[in-house]
C-alpha positions as CSV (number, residue, x, y, z in Angstrom):
1,M,0.0,0.0,0.0
2,A,1.1,3.5,-0.7
3,G,0.1,5.5,2.3
4,K,1.8,8.8,3.1
5,F,2.6,11.1,5.9
6,Q,1.6,14.8,5.6
7,L,3.9,17.1,7.6
8,K,2.2,20.4,8.3
9,K,2.7,23.6,10.3
10,S,-0.3,24.8,12.4
11,K,-1.5,28.4,12.6
12,N,0.4,28.8,15.9
13,D,3.7,27.7,14.3
14,K,3.8,24.2,15.7
15,F,4.4,21.1,13.6
16,F,2.4,17.9,13.3
17,F,1.9,15.0,11.0
18,T,-1.0,12.8,9.8
19,L,-0.6,9.3,8.4
20,H,-3.0,8.8,5.5
21,A,-4.1,5.5,4.0
22,E,-3.8,4.8,0.2
23,N,-7.5,6.0,-0.1
24,G,-6.6,9.3,1.5
25,H,-8.3,8.7,4.9
26,A,-6.5,9.9,8.0
27,I,-5.3,7.0,10.1
28,L,-3.1,8.6,12.8
29,T,-2.4,12.1,13.9
30,S,0.5,13.3,16.0
31,E,0.8,15.7,18.9
32,M,2.0,19.2,18.2
33,Y,5.7,19.7,18.2
34,D,7.7,22.9,18.7
35,A,10.4,22.0,16.2
36,K,10.1,20.5,12.7
37,A,12.9,18.1,13.5
38,S,10.9,16.6,16.4
39,A,7.9,16.0,14.1
40,V,10.2,14.3,11.6
41,N,11.5,12.1,14.4
42,G,7.9,11.3,15.3
43,I,7.3,10.1,11.7
44,E,10.4,7.9,11.9
45,S,9.1,6.5,15.2
46,V,5.8,5.6,13.5
47,K,7.6,3.8,10.7
48,K,9.6,1.9,13.3
49,N,6.7,0.9,15.6
50,A,3.6,0.7,13.4
51,G,4.2,-3.0,12.6
52,D,4.3,-4.1,16.2
53,D,0.8,-5.0,17.6
54,G,2.1,-4.6,21.1
55,R,2.6,-0.8,20.5
56,Y,-1.1,-0.1,20.1
57,G,-3.4,1.0,22.8
58,R,-7.1,0.0,22.1
59,L,-9.1,2.6,24.0
60,V,-12.6,3.9,24.4
61,G,-13.5,7.6,24.5
62,K,-15.8,9.3,27.1
63,D,-18.6,8.9,24.6
64,G,-18.0,5.2,24.2
65,S,-16.3,5.5,20.8
66,P,-13.3,3.2,20.3
67,Y,-10.0,4.6,19.1
68,F,-6.3,3.7,19.3
69,T,-3.0,5.2,20.1
70,L,0.4,4.1,18.9
71,K,3.3,4.2,21.4
72,A,7.1,4.3,20.9
73,G,9.4,1.8,22.7
74,N,9.6,4.1,25.7
75,G,5.9,4.1,26.1
76,Q,5.3,7.7,24.8
77,V,2.3,8.1,22.6
78,I,3.4,9.0,19.0
79,G,-0.1,9.5,17.6
80,Q,-3.8,8.9,18.0
81,S,-6.6,7.8,15.7
82,Q,-9.9,9.3,15.1
83,M,-13.0,8.0,17.0
84,Y,-14.5,5.0,15.3
85,S,-18.1,3.7,15.2
86,G,-17.2,0.3,16.6
87,E,-14.4,-2.0,17.6
88,K,-14.1,-3.6,14.2
89,A,-13.7,-0.2,12.5
90,R,-11.0,0.6,15.1
91,D,-9.2,-2.7,14.5
92,D,-9.4,-2.0,10.7
93,G,-7.7,1.4,11.4
94,I,-4.9,-0.4,13.3
95,A,-4.5,-2.8,10.4
96,A,-4.3,0.2,8.0
97,C,-1.7,1.8,10.2
98,K,0.4,-1.4,10.3
99,A,0.1,-1.7,6.5
100,N,0.8,1.9,5.6
101,G,3.0,3.2,8.4
102,P,6.4,1.4,7.8
103,G,6.8,2.3,4.2
104,A,4.9,5.6,3.8
105,A,6.6,8.5,2.1
106,T,6.5,12.0,3.6
107,D,4.8,14.9,1.9
108,D,6.3,18.0,3.6
109,Q,3.8,20.8,3.4
110,T,5.7,23.1,5.8
111,A,7.6,25.2,3.2
């Protein structure tokens, strides 16, 4: 699959990335970073950790909607998914992250 990371700069001059599936849907969104280099490191961490099922937290939001997080080896959350309609949809999102994350190219939109 040919997913991609979009690296962007927010209105308050912070950097973040979103991993998109081949169909363009957002799978995983990062936290806000002060430095572009930190966001790039976050992308590399997703590439490294996305294939490891043990790195995923399968969680439920306050409204009961399932979602997931992806953690680095040190336990720090790298990114979070959207809220899903059910557990199967969330698990499909995890599968998409595993399939797209490791080999995704980066589309740097910060320039």
